[in-house]
C-alpha positions, -999 to +999 in steps of 0.1 A: -734-599+051-713-570+053-680-561+035-653-562+069-668-601+071-663-611+040-629-593+036-615-616+068-635-647+054-613-646+020-578-638+040-584-669+069-595-688+031-563-672+021-545-688+054-564-718+059-588-725+032-560-761+021-571-774+057-607-772+055-628-801+040-634-803-003-669-797-006-665-769+026-635-755+008-655-750-027-687-735-009-671-708+008-649-701-024-683-697-044-692-679-016-669-653-008-648-648-031-670-656-063-701-638-048-722-670-056-756-671-035-772-703-017-789-709-044-768-709-067-738-730-054-766-756-046-775-754-080-740-760-091-731-786-071-768-803-070-775-801-031-801-783-012-800-752+003-794-766+034-765-783+029-750-754+014-757-735+042-747-754+073-712-762+052-712-720+047-716-721+083-695-746+100-666-737+074-665-702+086-668-718+123-635-740+112-618-714+100-625-689+132-613-715+155-582-720+137-575-684+136-581-686+174-556-713+176-527-698+149-537-664+150-513-658+114-539-638+103-537-616+134-497-615+134-497-611+092-518-573+103-497-564+130-465-577+106-482-550+080-492-523+106-456-525+116-442-527+081-460-490+072-447-477+105-408-484+098-417-473+054-433-439+074-398-436+096-380-439+069-390-417+048-390-388+075-359-398+086-339-410+062-354-393+024-320-395+008-306-433+017-319-455-011-300-482-003-320-484+028-351-478+015-343-511-014-331-531+019-364-522+039-386-527+002-365-559+001-375-572+040-417-562+029-423-580-005-402-614+010-427-640+009-419-666+036-419-704+027 
């Protein structure tokens, strides 16, 4: 497993993890967040390695399906890139405007509920 794939699954888990079946969610968190091996997960959950492997595969497929339909992760990446571009522009063009920097910082760091 490469680091990009691991980071993507972790990001998708953050967006869609609660929509998964509890077992899938647990197995994916063990594997991708906690770096457990399939054998360690099987021992922890007292199931076969095949059951863990199947749940990991299916869980990843479900996460990718949610992303394909909803695009929350992709949209967040686009927003993050735009925020960086705005901050860079402000730093270049409005270096002395502390109020503007504060307003942008508030906007960028605001959580969407």
